[in-house]
C-alpha positions in Angstrom: 49.5 -18.7 -16.5 46.3 -17.8 -14.5 43.1 -16.9 -16.2 39.9 -15.5 -14.6 36.6 -16.1 -16.5 33.7 -13.9 -15.6 30.2 -13.3 -16.9 26.6 -12.8 -15.8 24.2 -15.7 -15.4 23.3 -17.2 -18.7 26.4 -15.9 -20.5 27.6 -19.5 -21.3 30.6 -19.1 -19.1 30.5 -22.7 -17.9 30.4 -24.1 -21.4 33.3 -21.9 -22.5 35.3 -22.8 -19.5 35.1 -26.5 -20.2 36.2 -25.9 -23.8 39.2 -23.9 -22.6 40.1 -26.6 -20.1 40.1 -29.3 -22.7 42.0 -27.2 -25.2 44.8 -26.0 -22.9 44.9 -28.6 -20.2 44.1 -26.0 -17.5 43.4 -26.8 -13.9 39.7 -25.8 -13.5 38.4 -24.0 -10.4 34.6 -23.4 -10.6 33.4 -21.4 -7.6 29.8 -22.6 -7.5 30.7 -26.2 -7.6 33.5 -25.7 -5.0 31.0 -24.1 -2.6 28.5 -26.9 -3.1 31.1 -29.5 -2.4 32.4 -27.6 0.6 29.0 -27.3 2.1 28.9 -31.1 2.3 31.7 -31.2 4.9 31.8 -27.7 6.4 28.8 -27.0 8.7 29.4 -23.2 8.5 29.4 -23.1 4.7 26.3 -25.4 4.7 24.5 -22.9 7.1 25.1 -20.0 4.7 24.5 -21.9 1.5 21.5 -24.0 2.3 19.8 -22.4 5.3 20.4 -18.7 5.2 20.7 -18.4 1.5 23.5 -15.9 1.9 27.0 -15.5 0.4 29.7 -17.5 2.3 32.0 -15.0 4.2 35.1 -14.3 2.1 37.5 -15.3 4.9 35.8 -18.7 5.3 35.7 -19.4 1.6 39.3 -18.2 0.9 40.8 -20.3 3.6 39.3 -23.5 2.1 40.2 -22.4 -1.5 43.8 -21.8 -0.6 44.1 -25.4 0.7 42.8 -26.6 -2.6 44.9 -24.4 -4.9 48.2 -23.9 -3.1 49.8 -27.1 -4.4 48.6 -26.3 -8.0 50.1 -22.8 -7.9 53.4 -24.0 -6.5 53.6 -26.7 -9.2 53.1 -23.9 -11.8 49.9 -25.4 -13.1 47.9 -23.2 -15.5 44.7 -22.2 -13.6 41.3 -21.2 -14.9 39.3 -19.5 -12.2 35.6 -19.6 -13.2 33.4 -17.0 -11.4 36.1 -16.0 -8.9 36.9 -13.3 -7.7 33.5 -11.7 -7.6 34.3 -8.5 -5.8 37.2 -6.2 -5.2 37.9 -7.5 -1.7 38.2 -11.1 -3.0 40.5 -10.0 -5.8 42.8 -8.0 -3.5 43.1 -11.0 -1.2 43.8 -13.4 -4.1 46.3 -11.0 -5.7 48.2 -10.6 -2.4 48.3 -14.4 -1.9 49.4 -15.0 -5.5 52.2 -12.4 -5.1 53.5 -14.3 -2.0 53.7 -17.4 -4.2 55.5 -15.6 -7.0 52.6 -15.6 -9.5 49.7 -13.3 -10.6 46.5 -13.1 -12.6 47.6 -12.9 -16.2 44.3 -12.2 -17.9 40.6 -11.7 -17.0 38.1 -12.6 -19.7 34.6 -11.1 -19.3 31.8 -12.7 -21.4 29.2 -10.0 -21.7 25.6 -10.3 -22.7 22.6 -7.9 -22.5 20.4 -8.2 -19.4 17.4 -9.1 -21.5 19.3 -12.1 -22.9 20.2 -13.2 -19.5 16.6 -13.1 -18.4 15.5 -14.9 -21.6 18.0 -17.7 -21.3 17.6 -18.3 -17.5 13.8 -18.1 -17.5 13.7 -20.8 -20.2 15.4 -23.3 -17.9 13.5 -26.3 -16.7 14.6 -29.2 -14.4 13.2 -32.7 -14.5 11.9 -33.8 -11.0 12.6 -37.4 -11.9 16.1 -37.6 -13.4 17.4 -34.1 -12.6 18.3 -33.2 -16.2 18.2 -29.5 -17.1 16.6 -28.4 -20.3 16.1 -24.9 -21.8 13.0 -24.1 -23.8 14.8 -21.4 -25.7 17.8 -23.4 -27.0 18.5 -26.7 -28.8 18.0 -29.5 -27.9 14.6 -28.9 -26.4 12.6 -31.4 -24.3 9.8 -33.5 -26.0 7.2 -31.1 -24.6 7.6 -28.0 -22.3 6.1 -30.0 -19.5 7.8 -33.4 -19.9 11.4 -34.7 -19.9 12.5 -37.5 -22.3 12.4 -39.8 -19.2 8.7 -38.9 -18.7 9.4 -36.8 -15.6 7.7 -33.5 -15.0 9.7 -30.3 -15.9 9.6 -27.5 -13.3 11.0 -24.0 -13.2 13.2 -23.2 -10.2 12.1 -20.1 -8.2 15.4 -18.4 -8.8 14.9 -18.8 -12.6 11.8 -16.7 -12.6 12.3 -13.2 -14.2 11.7 -11.3 -10.9 14.3 -13.3 -9.1 16.8 -13.2 -12.0 16.6 -9.4 -11.9 17.4 -9.3 -8.2 20.4 -11.6 -8.8 21.6 -9.4 -11.7 21.4 -6.3 -9.5 23.6 -7.9 -6.9 26.0 -9.1 -9.6 26.3 -5.7 -11.2 26.8 -4.0 -7.8 29.8 -6.2 -7.0 31.3 -6.9 -10.4 31.2 -3.6 -12.3 33.7 -1.9 -9.9 35.9 -5.0 -10.2 35.8 -4.8 -14.0 36.9 -1.2 -13.8 39.8 -2.2 -11.6 40.8 -4.9 -14.2 40.7 -2.3 -16.9 43.1 0.0 -15.0 45.5 -2.9 -14.5 45.3 -3.6 -18.2 44.4 -7.3 -17.8 40.7 -7.3 -18.9 39.4 -8.6 -22.3 35.7 -8.3 -22.9 34.0 -10.7 -25.3 30.5 -10.5 -26.8 28.6 -13.5 -25.5 25.6 -13.0 -27.7 27.0 -15.1 -30.6 27.3 -18.8 -31.5 29.3 -21.0 -29.0 32.0 -21.8 -31.6 32.6 -18.2 -32.5 33.0 -17.2 -28.8 35.2 -20.2 -28.2 37.5 -19.2 -31.1 37.9 -15.7 -29.6 38.6 -17.0 -26.1 41.2 -19.5 -27.3 43.0 -16.8 -29.2 43.1 -14.7 -26.0 44.5 -17.6 -23.9 47.0 -18.6 -26.6 48.3 -15.0 -26.8 48.5 -14.8 -22.9 50.5 -18.0 -22.8 53.0 -16.8 -25.3 53.5 -13.3 -23.8 
């Protein structure tokens, strides 16, 4: 069973992914973390990620990803792909590779939230310059003060968490992801979940989807 979990920034996708991994013992592939780790050992990926600030070319990324996942797929491990694929080309490449290995994407879960909620959630994020802990001024728990972490370090807002930058990232996300979601609908593998609800409520819905997918 292979599940794809998608959602815009601030949708709570990472939180829900961890709950699903714990519940169903899935092998977890998180695209953002994978690229950050890959950048440490791959100079080309580092160049795109940390110097150019651009997306890593699909062929470079996919070559490395295949090396990581091939053994898991062949062993019939249940996979949870968090944030990948992000566009139609990535999906078609993944789909063709999975077909060669005798498997497929069984279900795509899209956690959807309104754009204004994304902006509100992300613009409230603050990072401690001393210990690195990430807080959010709009959610519980909140830091002791909007300016100070519990360790006493200063809290700062990253440039990419400012509303104008969030809107630019959302525009790019919608441009790539909406055609992909339309394709998933045509293939009858898409389930859309309302992400503007309590974490436990969303988790219950997602767990029911995964349970049903596993039993089909």
